[in-house]
N, C-alpha and C positions, 0 to 999 in steps of 0.2 A: 148388370149383375146386382141382384137385390140382396139386402139383409131381410130376413124373414122371421116373423114371430111364430111361435108354435101354433099349429091350428087349434081352434076351439070348436068342439062339436056342439051344435045347437040341437035341441030335441028333434029327432027324426030328420035332420038335414045334414048335408055335407059340411065338414068343418071349414071354417073361414079363418083368415089371418091377414096380416098386413106385410107387404114387401116394400122396401125402399129402393128406388132406382139409383144405380151408380153408373156413371159413364154416359156417353152421348149416342149410343147405337140406336136408341128408339126416338130420337128427335125427328120431327117436331111433336110427335104424339105424347111422349113422356120425357121429362127432363131430370137431370141430376137432382136428387133429393125428393122427387115426387113420391108420395106414399100411395100404394095401390092396395085396394081390397081384393083379396084372392080367395076363390072357392077351390079348396083342394079336392081332387078326385072328380071334378066336374067333367061332363062330356064336352069335348072340344071339336071344332071343325075349322075349315079354311076361313081365314079372316080374323079368327080369334087371337087375342094376345094371351100368351101363356107364360108360366114359370116352368123352366125345364132344367134338368140336371145335364149340363153340357159335358161332352166327353173330355178326357184329359188331353192337354195340348203338349207341345214340345217342352214347355216350361213346367209341366206337372198338372196337378188338379186344377180345374176351372171351377169358379163358383157357380151358383145358380144363375140363370140368365132369363131376362125378359125378352121374348121374341114373338114375332107374328107367325102363326101357322099358315103356310101358304097352300099346302096340299098334302094329301095322303097318297103315297105311292108304294105299292107292294106291302101294305100294312105298316109303313113307316112314315113319320112326320117330317116334312121339310119346313124348316124354320128360317125366317129372314129378319134382318134388322130393318127398321123403317128408315134409317139414315145410311144409305149406301156408302161403303168405304169405312164405316166405323164399326168396331166390334167384330165379333166372330159369329158366323151363322152356318147354315147347311152348305153354303158355297165352299166352306173350308172343311167342315167335319162330316158332311154327308147327312143323310136322313137318320132320325133317331127312332128307336123302338118306342111304342106307346107308353111303356112303363117309365120312361124318362120324362114324360110330360106330367108334372106333379100338380098343376093347378091352372085355373083360368082366371085372368084378370077381369073382375067385374066392373070396376070403375076406379078412377083416381079420387083419392080423398081430398077434401079442401086443403089448400096450402095454409100453413100456419102464418099468422100475421106477425111480422117483425115489429118489435117495440111495443107490443100490446101486453 
């Protein structure tokens, strides 16, 4: 579940932003506190890590989520956690319509050095 900075539009390019990982659902790929460079509105496909608006759960509104897109089926995206048994994914809430996929993770930003 990332915190996300507002997207910034670069001349003629899709907007970019930074998301911060919360939780353990994407271990070992991404860990708590990792900062991710996100391209909002990018074309995504199976294997890509995406930022998605997850559907409401039994406890109410869910935050944005960092998930791996595993496949498209009937025009909807199936998302998975890299860490089975942690977090929530399409095994719980089903496939998502494409408009719920809001960005593609481009890369992890360098970790901040502690004590520097």
